[in-house]
LOVOMAR-303637 format. One line per field, with one value per residue (C-alpha): residue in one letter; z, x, y; residue number from 1. Coordinates in pm, 1 decimal. Each point is the difference from the previous one (the first is absolute). Layout:
// residues N
code	[a/...]
up	[Z/...]
east	[X/...]
north	[Y/...]
pos	[NUM/...]
This chain:
// residues 680
code	[x/x/x/x/x/x/x/x/x/x/x/x/x/x/x/x/x/x/x/x/x/x/x/x/x/x/x/x/x/x/x/x/x/x/x/x/x/x/x/x/x/x/x/x/x/x/x/x/x/x/x/x/x/x/x/x/x/x/x/x/x/x/x/x/x/x/x/x/x/x/x/x/x/x/x/x/x/x/x/x/x/x/x/x/x/x/x/x/x/x/x/x/x/x/x/x/x/x/x/x/x/x/x/x/x/x/x/x/x/x/x/x/x/x/x/x/x/x/x/x/x/x/x/x/x/x/x/x/x/x/x/x/x/x/x/x/x/x/x/x/x/x/x/x/x/x/x/x/x/x/x/x/x/x/x/x/x/x/x/x/x/x/x/x/x/x/x/x/x/x/x/x/x/x/x/x/x/x/x/x/x/x/x/x/x/x/x/x/x/x/x/x/x/x/x/x/x/x/x/x/x/x/x/x/x/x/x/x/x/x/x/x/x/x/x/x/x/x/x/x/x/x/x/x/x/x/x/x/x/x/x/x/x/x/x/x/x/x/x/x/x/x/x/x/x/x/x/x/x/x/x/x/x/x/x/x/x/x/x/x/x/x/x/x/x/x/x/x/x/x/x/x/x/x/x/x/x/x/x/x/x/x/x/x/x/x/x/x/x/x/x/x/x/x/x/x/x/x/x/x/x/x/x/x/x/x/x/x/x/x/x/x/x/x/x/x/x/x/x/x/x/x/x/x/x/x/x/x/x/x/x/x/x/x/x/x/x/x/x/x/x/x/x/x/x/x/x/x/x/x/x/x/x/x/x/x/x/x/x/x/x/x/x/x/x/x/x/x/x/x/x/x/x/x/x/x/x/x/x/x/x/x/x/x/x/x/x/x/x/x/x/x/x/x/x/x/x/x/x/x/x/x/x/x/x/x/x/x/x/x/x/x/x/x/x/x/x/x/x/x/x/x/x/x/x/x/x/x/x/x/x/x/x/x/x/x/x/x/x/x/x/x/x/x/x/x/x/x/x/x/x/x/x/x/x/x/x/x/x/x/x/x/x/x/x/x/x/x/x/x/x/x/x/x/x/x/x/x/x/x/x/x/x/x/x/x/x/x/x/x/x/x/x/x/x/x/x/x/x/x/x/x/x/x/x/x/x/x/x/x/x/x/x/x/x/x/x/x/x/x/x/x/x/x/x/x/x/x/x/x/x/x/x/x/x/x/x/x/x/x/x/x/x/x/x/x/x/x/x/x/x/x/x/x/x/x/x/x/x/x/x/x/x/x/x/x/x/x/x/x/x/x/x/x/x/x/x/x/x/x/x/x/x/x/x/x/x/x/x/x/x/x/x/x/x/x/x/x/x/x/x/x/x/x/x/x/x/x/x/x/x/x/x/x/x/x/x/x/x/x/x/x/x/x/x/x/x/x/x/x/x/x/x/x/x/x/x/x/x/x/x/x/x/x/x/x/x/x/x/x/x/x/x/x/x/x/x/x/x/x/x/x/x/x/x/x/x/x/x/x/x/x/x/x/x/x/x/x/x/x]
up	[2365.4/-55.6/-368.2/-93.6/-254.5/-86.7/-104.9/-194.8/-158.8/-112.2/-157.8/-175.1/-87.5/176.0/304.5/219.1/303.7/254.0/92.9/280.9/-40.2/-364.8/-18.0/315.6/141.2/-277.8/-280.9/-117.9/-118.1/-207.5/-147.8/-98.0/-165.7/-217.4/-128.3/-174.4/-279.0/-95.5/220.1/378.5/174.3/341.2/204.8/163.6/-132.4/312.9/-47.2/-378.3/11.1/230.9/-213.7/-301.8/173.7/104.5/-357.8/-131.8/252.0/-77.5/-244.8/-280.1/65.9/-332.6/107.3/-55.5/337.2/43.4/310.0/116.1/308.4/184.5/341.4/-10.2/-256.6/210.8/264.3/215.2/32.0/242.7/-274.0/-24.7/109.0/-311.1/-241.9/-140.3/-329.4/-61.8/81.3/-238.3/-270.1/50.4/-13.8/-315.9/-165.4/95.3/-186.2/-330.9/-270.3/-16.7/-260.4/-346.1/-71.9/-188.2/-203.8/205.3/-25.8/54.5/157.7/-30.3/244.1/-3.5/322.1/-138.4/267.2/-38.7/322.1/-45.5/286.3/274.7/-71.3/365.8/51.2/-336.3/92.8/326.4/-191.2/-265.8/264.9/118.9/-342.3/-206.5/65.4/-215.2/-208.3/-247.1/142.2/-175.0/187.1/-137.5/238.4/112.9/263.5/325.5/101.4/-162.0/156.4/-87.2/-149.9/-326.2/18.3/-248.5/-331.6/56.9/-254.5/33.8/-171.7/-79.7/-5.2/-326.7/15.7/155.8/-168.2/-2.4/244.3/171.4/-224.1/-254.5/145.4/-238.5/184.6/-182.3/140.6/-107.2/127.1/48.1/264.9/-66.1/211.0/-178.8/274.6/-205.5/-9.6/354.5/238.5/316.8/100.5/147.2/-134.7/-181.8/319.0/190.3/-248.3/-85.5/164.6/-22.7/146.9/-316.9/-15.4/242.7/84.5/-266.0/-234.9/-195.3/-39.2/120.2/-293.1/200.9/238.5/-252.3/-88.5/-278.7/182.3/-169.9/272.6/-1.7/-368.0/65.5/298.2/-194.3/-296.2/40.1/10.0/-240.0/163.6/0.4/-324.1/-1.9/-379.5/-28.4/-158.0/172.7/-131.3/17.9/99.4/49.6/159.6/89.3/350.7/151.5/333.1/124.6/356.1/11.2/314.5/-114.9/174.7/-311.5/-176.0/-370.7/-35.7/152.4/-73.6/290.8/-125.7/-121.6/-227.2/152.2/70.3/98.6/368.2/148.0/344.6/82.2/361.1/139.4/-215.9/190.9/40.3/-199.0/-296.0/14.3/21.5/-291.6/-213.7/75.4/-112.6/-339.0/-207.5/-255.9/-191.3/144.1/-136.7/78.6/-150.1/-294.6/186.3/-289.6/-335.4/-257.6/-296.7/-222.7/-193.1/320.0/108.0/8.5/46.0/-341.7/-358.3/-280.5/255.5/202.3/366.8/168.4/312.2/203.4/319.5/12.4/-70.2/271.0/269.5/-49.4/299.6/-170.6/-315.5/-194.1/-247.2/-279.1/-295.9/-359.6/-171.5/-348.1/50.1/172.6/315.8/328.1/75.7/326.3/105.0/173.3/168.2/179.3/76.9/369.4/-34.2/191.1/-257.3/41.6/-378.1/-40.7/260.7/-168.4/-359.9/-125.8/-289.7/143.1/-253.8/279.3/240.3/307.8/-73.5/333.3/98.4/-280.4/58.0/-48.3/263.5/244.9/-79.2/79.3/334.1/83.5/-99.0/190.5/314.3/0.7/-100.9/260.7/263.9/-77.2/-19.7/349.6/137.8/-17.1/-37.4/-127.2/-115.6/-38.5/-244.2/135.3/-279.7/122.7/-136.4/45.8/158.3/256.4/-5.2/84.9/283.8/147.5/-9.5/175.7/258.9/71.4/54.6/248.8/182.8/26.8/142.0/269.2/70.7/-128.8/-297.1/-128.6/-300.4/-349.0/27.6/-88.4/-312.7/-135.0/-242.7/-78.9/-368.5/-78.6/-320.8/-151.1/14.3/110.3/-316.0/-224.1/58.4/-104.8/-112.0/-181.4/291.4/268.4/-167.0/-60.6/371.5/87.9/-262.5/157.5/339.7/168.3/207.6/-15.6/-171.6/208.5/-123.3/261.9/-109.3/189.6/-40.7/-253.3/-266.7/-244.2/35.2/-353.5/90.5/286.8/-225.4/-271.3/248.9/151.9/-343.3/-101.3/330.9/-37.3/-342.4/128.7/294.6/-227.9/-214.1/293.2/181.5/-325.4/-26.1/343.5/206.1/317.7/209.8/-75.2/-185.0/-88.7/244.5/-5.7/341.6/79.5/282.5/102.0/327.2/126.5/247.4/-272.7/-216.4/292.7/54.2/-365.8/-35.1/298.7/-161.4/-324.6/161.1/173.6/-315.5/-219.4/-372.9/-233.6/-255.4/-275.1/128.0/-214.4/-56.4/-349.7/-159.0/-290.3/-47.7/-13.9/-360.8/-129.5/-162.6/247.2/-183.9/-23.6/376.9/66.1/-221.0/185.2/344.5/-86.9/-169.7/317.4/223.9/-227.9/-6.1/378.8/51.6/207.0/-214.9/-377.4/-129.2/-369.9/62.1/281.1/-22.2/66.0/115.7/-292.4/134.5/-120.1/-113.3/-249.4/-97.1/-164.6/-299.1/-225.7/-105.9/-357.8/-90.9/-324.0/-102.2/2.7/-111.3/-373.8/21.5/-115.2/196.9/149.2/334.3/-142.9/-118.0/338.4/219.3/132.6/137.0/-295.0/199.6/-292.5/-336.4/-340.7/-242.8/-345.2/-141.3/113.6/190.2/362.6/316.3/226.8/355.4/218.5/359.0/143.9/-190.0/100.8/240.9/31.3/-126.6/-167.0/-330.2/-192.7/164.1/-44.5/-363.2/-104.4/-216.8/81.3/380.7/-25.2/249.5/378.5/234.5/236.1/268.7/105.3/16.9/-219.4/137.9/-277.7/-284.9/-229.5/166.4/-220.0/-317.3/-272.8/-0.8/-241.6/140.0/-317.6/-362.6/-304.4/-366.3/-246.7/-236.2/-365.9/-276.9/-199.5/-322.8/36.9/315.6/170.9/383.0/105.9/336.6/256.2/-56.5/320.3/-73.8/-353.0/109.3/271.3/-246.7/-255.5/263.2/118.1/-349.0/-182.2/92.2/-104.3/-322.9/-132.6/32.8/-211.1/-284.2/-158.4/269.1/268.2/-208.2/-34.7/377.5/-52.1/-232.3/71.9/-69.3/-348.4/-121.4/138.5/-223.6/-304.0/56.2/26.1/-329.0/-190.8/98.8/-298.8/203.9/254.1/39.7/-30.6/119.4/-360.0/-89.5/243.9]
east	[-14324.9/-336.5/-89.3/-338.1/-123.4/-312.7/202.1/245.0/-279.0/-187.6/313.3/78.3/-363.2/27.6/-143.3/302.1/37.6/263.1/249.7/251.2/167.4/-42.8/320.3/-76.4/-343.1/-189.8/196.0/-313.5/-144.7/312.8/-25.7/-364.5/90.7/276.7/-227.4/-223.6/242.6/91.7/231.5/26.0/172.8/152.9/76.4/306.0/350.7/160.1/-152.2/24.5/194.3/-253.2/-295.2/178.2/43.3/-366.1/-98.1/208.0/-159.7/-355.3/-172.3/-178.4/178.3/0.9/22.5/294.1/119.5/136.6/139.1/-4.1/157.7/-246.0/156.9/336.3/-130.3/-289.6/-121.7/308.2/3.5/-112.3/-242.5/-145.4/-349.0/-35.5/178.7/-308.8/-5.3/364.3/-51.9/-297.1/218.3/276.1/-250.4/-160.9/341.0/79.4/-312.0/120.9/118.0/367.3/202.6/-8.0/298.3/291.8/282.9/284.3/378.9/170.3/341.6/173.4/277.2/205.2/177.0/338.9/130.4/298.5/153.8/238.3/224.3/235.8/56.5/-22.2/-337.1/-119.9/80.9/-193.9/-313.2/64.4/8.9/-345.0/-166.8/197.1/-249.2/-258.1/209.5/286.7/255.4/290.5/232.5/175.1/287.6/69.1/267.6/-23.8/116.0/-167.8/-38.0/256.8/-264.2/-134.4/-369.4/-117.5/122.7/197.9/49.9/226.5/113.6/-160.2/-377.5/-99.6/-379.0/-306.8/-337.6/-336.3/-259.4/-120.2/80.0/189.9/307.5/290.7/332.6/315.5/352.5/362.8/244.1/302.6/194.3/290.9/-163.8/-271.2/-244.7/-135.6/344.6/104.2/-1.5/37.3/316.2/128.1/352.0/1.2/-101.5/283.6/273.3/-107.1/256.0/-227.9/-311.5/-176.9/-220.2/-289.3/-238.6/-234.9/267.8/50.0/321.0/17.9/191.5/92.7/202.6/142.4/370.3/14.5/208.6/-216.1/68.9/-373.1/12.4/268.0/-175.4/-329.3/156.9/-208.3/-338.0/96.5/-244.1/237.3/94.4/117.0/2.2/-369.1/-197.9/-307.6/-308.4/-362.3/-278.8/-373.7/-245.2/-369.5/-137.5/-347.8/80.4/271.3/113.9/234.9/215.1/204.1/-22.5/-140.6/-292.3/3.2/-344.0/-24.7/-366.9/-246.2/-178.8/259.0/-106.6/-182.1/244.1/281.7/91.3/256.8/144.7/317.5/-10.9/-111.5/-252.6/-327.3/-212.0/-294.3/235.2/122.6/-357.1/-106.3/286.7/-98.2/-356.3/86.6/15.2/-271.9/-244.1/-143.8/-266.2/-68.9/-259.8/93.7/-69.2/-24.1/-163.5/167.7/-154.2/271.7/-229.4/-69.0/364.1/158.7/354.1/139.8/-68.9/258.4/264.6/-63.3/-71.6/-297.3/-145.0/245.3/-205.5/-44.1/367.7/116.7/-236.9/45.3/189.1/63.9/151.7/-250.3/-86.1/229.9/-21.4/-47.7/19.6/24.9/-333.4/-159.5/-75.0/121.8/72.9/-105.4/172.4/-274.3/259.9/155.5/-328.7/-88.9/-352.0/45.8/-209.5/189.8/38.0/-378.7/-39.4/238.9/-103.0/-189.3/-177.5/-101.9/218.7/115.5/-271.3/-9.8/-154.0/-18.2/-249.9/-114.7/-107.3/-375.2/20.8/173.2/-259.4/-281.2/164.1/28.0/-356.1/-137.9/193.9/-106.0/-364.1/-51.3/170.6/-226.9/-308.0/70.8/15.0/374.1/140.0/328.9/161.8/376.9/130.2/325.7/206.0/267.6/205.5/-98.8/338.0/150.2/-299.3/-242.5/226.0/1.5/-380.1/-37.3/266.9/-183.7/-325.3/162.8/161.8/-341.8/-155.7/269.3/-70.4/344.3/-130.1/-311.5/-38.0/-132.1/-259.6/-360.2/4.2/331.3/-57.7/307.0/38.0/268.3/204.3/263.3/217.5/-76.9/154.3/-250.3/-285.0/23.1/-173.6/-295.7/-111.7/81.4/-221.2/-264.8/3.2/-72.7/-276.0/-143.8/-17.9/339.4/103.9/365.3/225.1/302.3/283.5/208.7/359.5/272.0/371.6/-72.1/-87.9/264.3/98.7/-119.8/-344.4/-25.3/102.3/-249.5/-285.2/75.9/-0.1/-326.1/-164.2/109.8/-163.2/-324.7/-12.5/55.5/-297.4/-234.8/96.5/-17.3/-365.4/-69.6/-1.0/179.1/227.8/264.2/-152.6/313.1/272.0/306.4/58.9/334.8/-11.3/228.0/-167.6/-354.1/43.0/114.5/-295.4/-238.0/114.1/-40.3/-341.3/-135.6/114.4/-168.5/-333.7/-12.5/26.6/-293.5/-5.6/-255.6/-130.1/-265.6/-357.8/-100.2/198.8/86.6/-153.3/236.3/200.3/377.8/105.0/282.6/150.9/171.5/-83.4/-367.4/-16.5/176.2/-253.3/-293.0/141.1/97.1/-335.7/-180.0/222.2/-47.9/-377.7/-25.9/291.2/-37.1/260.8/24.5/301.7/71.9/306.7/212.4/377.2/164.4/349.4/235.2/129.2/-215.6/-301.6/-211.0/-206.7/90.6/19.0/281.4/100.3/118.1/227.9/-162.9/306.3/211.8/-253.7/7.2/-286.9/226.2/-229.9/289.0/-176.9/-318.7/192.0/170.9/-310.8/-95.8/-340.9/-151.3/0.7/161.2/-176.8/47.8/-269.1/-16.9/-178.9/237.4/327.3/-114.5/142.5/-286.7/-2.1/-237.9/108.4/-187.6/232.0/329.8/212.6/289.4/253.9/203.4/52.4/-140.3/240.1/297.7/-81.6/-70.4/295.2/-69.6/-30.0/-337.4/-196.5/-20.4/-193.0/-259.1/-109.2/-355.7/-353.3/-238.6/-354.3/-194.1/-174.2/285.6/209.0/-169.9/-14.5/258.4/144.5/241.9/347.4/151.4/-91.8/141.1/-63.7/86.3/290.7/-95.9/226.9/131.8/-53.1/-340.3/-138.5/-60.3/38.8/288.7/120.1/-44.2/99.7/206.3/169.4/108.7/118.4/218.3/141.6/81.0/168.7/219.6/101.3/37.0/366.6/86.2/200.4/-231.3/-310.4/71.1/-204.1/-234.6/67.8/-129.2/-306.2/-81.0/-42.2/-307.4/-154.1/-198.8/162.0/-146.5/92.5/350.1/63.8/-151.6/216.4/318.7/-58.0/-127.6/282.1/233.1/305.0/-29.9/321.4/-73.8/207.2/37.0/168.5/277.5]
north	[5660.5/-173.8/-8.6/143.1/-249.7/200.1/305.7/-216.3/-203.8/310.7/145.0/-327.3/-82.5/-336.1/-174.0/-53.7/-222.1/92.5/-271.8/19.5/-340.8/-93.5/-200.8/-195.9/-92.1/180.2/-165.8/-181.1/334.0/56.2/-347.9/54.7/329.6/-144.4/-277.8/249.7/90.6/354.0/201.4/14.9/290.6/-71.4/313.1/-152.5/-45.7/-143.6/-345.5/-11.6/-326.8/-163.9/107.9/-143.5/-333.8/-7.0/76.3/-290.9/-235.4/111.1/-231.4/185.8/331.4/191.6/363.5/230.3/129.6/351.6/164.0/361.3/153.6/224.1/-46.4/180.1/250.1/124.6/-240.8/52.0/378.1/266.5/104.7/-350.2/108.3/218.8/-231.7/-179.3/196.6/-86.4/-367.4/-8.4/155.4/-257.9/-286.0/139.8/23.6/-359.7/-115.2/145.0/-242.8/-85.4/194.1/-151.9/-226.0/149.3/-155.6/-140.1/9.6/-336.0/-56.7/-338.2/-82.6/-319.2/95.9/105.1/237.2/231.5/134.0/294.4/108.4/-112.0/-368.3/-103.0/172.7/-129.3/-358.4/30.0/101.4/-261.9/-272.8/110.2/-13.2/-250.1/-279.6/181.6/240.9/-43.7/243.9/174.8/236.3/307.6/67.6/355.8/-60.5/-192.7/-346.7/-296.6/-343.8/-264.8/-226.7/140.2/-81.9/262.9/136.4/318.7/277.4/300.9/314.4/335.4/38.2/170.1/2.6/-154.5/39.3/-172.9/-129.1/-317.8/-295.0/210.4/169.8/59.9/16.3/110.5/2.3/6.3/-261.8/225.2/-193.0/-236.8/-273.9/-199.3/-95.5/-288.8/-162.6/91.7/-299.5/214.0/-183.5/330.5/-57.2/336.2/179.1/-164.7/93.0/356.6/234.6/307.9/-165.8/112.5/-312.8/-36.7/-278.9/129.9/-145.3/319.8/202.1/360.9/147.6/312.2/-218.0/-246.6/58.1/-259.9/-258.9/-269.0/-257.4/-68.3/-98.1/-259.4/-156.0/-16.9/-175.8/-318.0/175.4/278.9/241.2/301.1/172.5/363.5/8.1/-85.6/282.5/132.4/-175.3/110.9/-239.3/13.0/-237.7/-9.3/-41.2/-10.4/166.7/234.3/65.8/298.3/26.5/299.8/336.9/167.5/-171.0/-75.8/161.5/345.9/68.4/3.7/-312.7/-255.5/-286.7/-292.8/-281.6/239.6/32.5/236.7/-62.2/191.2/-124.8/-332.1/-183.0/-20.4/-311.7/148.8/54.7/-358.7/-132.0/217.6/-129.7/-358.4/68.1/148.2/-316.1/-72.6/217.1/320.5/233.3/361.6/235.0/217.2/321.1/244.9/65.5/221.5/183.7/138.5/233.0/197.5/19.1/346.8/-130.1/84.1/96.1/-9.2/-104.4/315.7/-71.5/162.4/-163.1/-208.2/-25.9/-378.1/-72.2/239.9/-130.1/-375.8/-139.0/-333.8/152.2/-208.3/278.7/111.0/235.2/-107.8/337.8/-147.5/-176.3/300.3/-196.2/-134.7/-363.7/-164.3/-322.1/-204.5/-222.5/297.5/179.7/-32.6/139.8/325.4/189.0/327.2/20.0/-2.7/273.4/243.8/-81.0/307.8/-172.0/-335.8/-181.4/-230.0/-115.9/-218.5/-339.2/-183.4/119.5/228.9/359.5/-73.0/-274.4/233.0/265.6/-241.8/-78.6/369.1/82.9/-303.2/89.8/363.4/-50.6/-273.9/212.6/295.4/-222.9/-131.0/353.6/62.1/351.1/150.3/-325.2/-18.2/-260.5/-141.2/-156.3/-238.5/-288.8/-361.9/-69.7/238.0/234.9/-279.8/-113.2/353.5/24.4/-335.2/84.8/324.4/-189.6/-234.6/292.5/166.2/-316.7/5.5/372.0/97.7/197.5/170.3/-229.4/65.3/281.4/-76.2/213.9/-134.5/-287.3/-213.3/-86.7/-258.9/24.7/-223.4/309.9/354.5/147.4/-182.3/248.2/361.6/316.3/-157.1/-218.4/259.4/261.0/-266.4/-84.6/364.3/4.0/-317.6/170.4/-42.1/300.2/-108.2/-249.0/-95.1/-221.0/-179.1/-55.9/-182.0/-53.3/-276.1/259.5/121.8/369.1/78.9/-134.9/245.0/288.0/-94.5/-42.6/339.8/163.0/-166.4/93.3/362.4/-2.1/-153.3/241.3/299.2/-104.8/-57.4/320.1/193.5/-102.3/144.8/-320.1/104.6/-217.8/-261.4/-293.8/-200.5/-94.2/-219.9/-154.3/-163.5/-252.8/-283.9/-94.4/-47.3/284.8/236.0/-101.8/49.4/359.2/89.2/-164.2/193.3/324.1/-104.4/-76.0/338.4/212.2/98.8/61.6/149.0/-253.3/-0.9/16.2/-296.2/-317.3/-116.2/-308.8/-52.5/-317.3/19.6/-59.6/-213.8/311.7/230.2/322.9/-95.1/-54.8/329.9/180.6/-159.7/79.3/357.6/67.5/-110.5/211.2/301.8/-48.1/29.1/241.5/315.6/175.2/-17.4/187.6/-2.0/-215.3/-140.3/36.0/-336.5/-100.8/-48.7/-332.6/-287.5/200.9/-201.0/305.9/325.7/226.7/113.0/348.6/54.6/290.4/113.7/201.4/-315.6/-261.5/-79.7/-252.2/-280.6/-234.9/-199.8/29.9/-153.7/-304.9/-33.9/34.0/-347.0/99.4/188.9/323.0/183.9/-2.7/155.5/115.0/-153.1/304.4/274.0/48.8/-24.6/-151.2/-107.4/-131.3/-203.9/63.2/-298.4/-234.7/161.3/-206.1/249.3/-254.3/275.6/-182.0/295.7/244.3/-234.6/-68.2/361.4/116.1/364.1/-40.8/169.9/-215.2/34.3/-231.6/150.8/-250.3/83.9/-138.6/198.6/-13.8/173.2/-189.9/106.8/-271.5/-260.2/210.3/56.2/352.3/165.4/67.3/142.7/50.9/174.8/60.0/-275.7/64.8/-23.2/-122.8/297.6/-194.1/-177.1/166.9/-337.1/11.1/-224.8/132.3/272.8/358.9/6.0/-332.0/91.1/343.0/-150.1/-253.7/272.1/213.1/-288.3/-118.6/331.2/28.9/-357.5/-37.5/-271.1/215.4/305.8/144.8/-256.7/-260.5/234.3/81.6/-369.4/-21.1/216.5/-260.2/-314.6/-336.0/-40.5/347.4/-35.5/-302.9/171.4/306.7/-204.6/-182.1/305.2/238.6/61.3/98.5/-283.1/-204.0/-373.3/-292.5/-119.0/327.8/-77.3]
pos	[1/2/3/4/5/6/7/8/9/10/11/12/13/14/15/16/17/18/19/20/21/22/23/24/25/26/27/28/29/30/31/32/33/34/35/36/37/38/39/40/41/42/43/44/45/46/47/48/49/50/51/52/53/54/55/56/57/58/59/60/61/62/63/64/65/66/67/68/69/70/71/72/73/74/75/76/77/78/79/80/81/82/83/84/85/86/87/88/89/90/91/92/93/94/95/96/97/98/99/100/101/102/103/104/105/106/107/108/109/110/111/112/113/114/115/116/117/118/119/120/121/122/123/124/125/126/127/128/129/130/131/132/133/134/135/136/137/138/139/140/141/142/143/144/145/146/147/148/149/150/151/152/153/154/155/156/157/158/159/160/161/162/163/164/165/166/167/168/169/170/171/172/173/174/175/176/177/178/179/180/181/182/183/184/185/186/187/188/189/190/191/192/193/194/195/196/197/198/199/200/201/202/203/204/205/206/207/208/209/210/211/212/213/214/215/216/217/218/219/220/221/222/223/224/225/226/227/228/229/230/231/232/233/234/235/236/237/238/239/240/241/242/243/244/245/246/247/248/249/250/251/252/253/254/255/256/257/258/259/260/261/262/263/264/265/266/267/268/269/270/271/272/273/274/275/276/277/278/279/280/281/282/283/284/285/286/287/288/289/290/291/292/293/294/295/296/297/298/299/300/301/302/303/304/305/306/307/308/309/310/311/312/313/314/315/316/317/318/319/320/321/322/323/324/325/326/327/328/329/330/331/332/333/334/335/336/337/338/339/340/341/342/343/344/345/346/347/348/349/350/351/352/353/354/355/356/357/358/359/360/361/362/363/364/365/366/367/368/369/370/371/372/373/374/375/376/377/378/379/380/381/382/383/384/385/386/387/388/389/390/391/392/393/394/395/396/397/398/399/400/401/402/403/404/405/406/407/408/409/410/411/412/413/414/415/416/417/418/419/420/421/422/423/424/425/426/427/428/429/430/431/432/433/434/435/436/437/438/439/440/441/442/443/444/445/446/447/448/449/450/451/452/453/454/455/456/457/458/459/460/461/462/463/464/465/466/467/468/469/470/471/472/473/474/475/476/477/478/479/480/481/482/483/484/485/486/487/488/489/490/491/492/493/494/495/496/497/498/499/500/501/502/503/504/505/506/507/508/509/510/511/512/513/514/515/516/517/518/519/520/521/522/523/524/525/526/527/528/529/530/531/532/533/534/535/536/537/538/539/540/541/542/543/544/545/546/547/548/549/550/551/552/553/554/555/556/557/558/559/560/561/562/563/564/565/566/567/568/569/570/571/572/573/574/575/576/577/578/579/580/581/582/583/584/585/586/587/588/589/590/591/592/593/594/595/596/597/598/599/600/601/602/603/604/605/606/607/608/609/610/611/612/613/614/615/616/617/618/619/620/621/622/623/624/625/626/627/628/629/630/631/632/633/634/635/636/637/638/639/640/641/642/643/644/645/646/647/648/649/650/651/652/653/654/655/656/657/658/659/660/661/662/663/664/665/666/667/668/669/670/671/672/673/674/675/676/677/678/679/680]
């Protein structure tokens, strides 16, 4: 497809010159460009290495070079002739500044490798890596080599915890043969009448009949002792290769530095092990604000969404501290926790939401400015998703597929679960007709479930406002052909969107962005109901219903509310509520001692959503002695009813419950017939 540099230049506000062989005979133009400083965008990723070499060889080159793929994403497609708006959008996005740097997490590995499993298979791997790694074997059956080249441990595995550079391995030596003392002379194997000793040099106690011939023949080495008590040990390792059928870590994303291979160990695994010596940094993918967290109050658990969705088991509960705890060493950066978090207490940091919002707005505004219509934002991962998009482009160039449609704009993410409701709704407000998320078999099952739930929520809101069609879709594809079929179906559908695009900037706070996006969608909506009923699962918006017959206005719910949605009134007994702040965490309902609160997931669209309204109120209860208000009428009445039958609250004692704290003390000391401790 011939590029139309005038259309692209107008959309990008630049004078562009078309090159057809920039990395070959036209390389001089590239060299002149990178001498000017600033940033240079090269619309080719195939020859990235070659461009880098040319840049290093160019004297005076000071520019930062960026690369963007416009070939497989649009140039190689049956819709290529109408793909100029999309190509302009991709080029405009490539010109944006790099995300701001974030703190890093450092791993230090000295190359201490533990291999757990069949000793024969373990030794084969050890031979392939022992020149760069310090290998220790933990035997789990099999036949070891006669020559002992590596330390061998044995017994019962108790636990394995940790991550790259910091694995804690605990085991119990519960076998009569001490592998440290064993010389592998094989004498015990030869004399054992039950064949209970194998070439892993451990005794099968189910076969052993206590003849003890092995003890006699091993007298010189002293490696066999049936009277030895089981002893527990622990040791630290930097890397772990687990050859057992069942892995030590069952979560979808095991810790970095841990490899499980129940079959033959592949060459990529061996190469990866050899590389993991030294110091390694990764971004700290998240930010956490405890004051926004709705996980717990007073050791009562409310929202558990992030803990349940984390595939790396990097998030744990700290109820006593009213917060969650995220282990940055275990975090793999999927961002699913940030997507399901209703408050924005945990946010994605690499890149941040405002940076992603700028990318979205730049893509969609440039696309529209270049004459594009009905854009579909295609969110995909930088790993398998990117590979599928590029494979589809190549298949289209060979006439084996249609290719990425002209109105489908690929948008690469570190992980597809890292973007959720706030950015999806913002994309529609910015002009996207659809937001599609491509997932593959690399995603954890809980990610798929959470994305489906969040998309159902977003679709309910948009449809509730009268925008017809399906605006949010989850597309599962594991091959380029499968992706091609689904993208063609996407490009054929039409959705109703706001007449005017939004101009707001995505905020760092999730709730603030949601308010901006929803306000824009409401402003241009064709339908404006008073409220939209939302799915109960994962809804971050809603009201609460208070049973006034049960509620005593004890205000326990106010103290438990993490988002200041529930308020009291210092002037009179009132329970007030600001619906805009409610995140439906359920802490109020769980905390309420009278079970008087019920959650109502919904999105209120009237101005009352942002205003405080009274849910319940009552008359104050006045002290029967001084008439000072000290509680609520309903609360004191309930207390009197519950305690009136108790032996300690009869007569004067019951009457004192109707007094304020000061009068109660005065009455106790002024009563003539009061029994005092000194009298006893």
